[in-house]
Phi, psi and omega in degrees: 000135181287155180300324181297321180291323179296315179296320180296323180291320179294317180293338179280349178285131180251006183295319180293323180294319179297320178296321178295319178297319178296321178296319179297316179297319179297317178298319179298317178297320179297316180297316180295318179296321179295316179296318180295318179297320178297319180296317180296316179296320180296317178294323178295317178295319179297316180295321179296313180295319180294319177298321178297317180295319180295319179296315180297318180293321179295319177297321179296317182286339181269354181232166178239138179275007179251147174218150177286134188233073179128202187263143176279134179251140179234138176257124182269159180265179181289349181275351184052026177231003184210168181234136181244358180209140179233130178238121181244119178283138184228155175211148176289149185226117173085353179223168185289322182205157179235115177297130181238034181293151184301317186283351181242009182231137179235128176243113178260137183229135170234120180235109183068239181262002184246141180225149179233136183290318179205117180244013187277128180245011173098191181282141183276137179245158179268132184283350179265308182270337183079001179270169174302132186293128179254113184280007182303126177079359182257157174282154179303321182297338181289335182234014174287317181280125178221163173221168182243129180276186186295334180270000177090008180277139181270130182231154174292133179244316180086352181251113185298319181295322179294325177300311181289328179296334181269314190241340185068275178243124186205161175228137175227165180241117171263135186244121177278137181063038186286149173259020174070029168240178184260035174239150177263102182282166182295335179262012178246161176232133181253151175236109177278114185254117179245122182248136181253138179285169182297339180277343185228043179291149177270125182272170179300142181069003175291145177270129179251129177236122179240130178235121180251114181245123175264175181292124173059039175222166174287150181284153170264116182254134180230127180231139175198169179243143173293132180303153182285341179228119182227155175271162182267149176051053180206175175255132176236166181241154175227000000 
């Protein structure tokens, strides 16, 4: 057989071309499968992270970082039938600090038949030092009365009538062991002081409902009743 015939016969074979085409198709399938797998894994990781963030945010909104820490104090009037001030001790729970800024905190109060949507005026400051007021060693009456200056800062006044002349019904937060910011840290204790004007005093057996709502959290709700028998001009506990 001549060499020319042998070459013609070899060139006429298509088996190698078919094998090469199959390899190309296989490689293409592998590349597509790898790209698809990467996309699926990436979407899965994104969904997992997003789900984790949603769960954490939902848990935050379903819980409150504040807890009541002690006994509620009530100040009675000279008529021995009503209360003009409520002090609720608070502490942060489960986190390092709780922001208590005026614009991000809402305190709702219902006393008897009257309710207020938001009576919170922020953290209380000292008019002498200019720092956040620290009630350590002081009587409740020393920091119940406050006033607000032209810039909106809350200061200790000590005069109950002046307090009412400015705000009527209001709530402020005094922080024990404060580091002079407007957050309630885990090593600090807060006293939410709510003062009622003479027109809206809470009477005996009245139901008091206080709701403290922080930004993006569940509210802390506190309910109690004024005792049916109280002494005049004194502080009592419930």
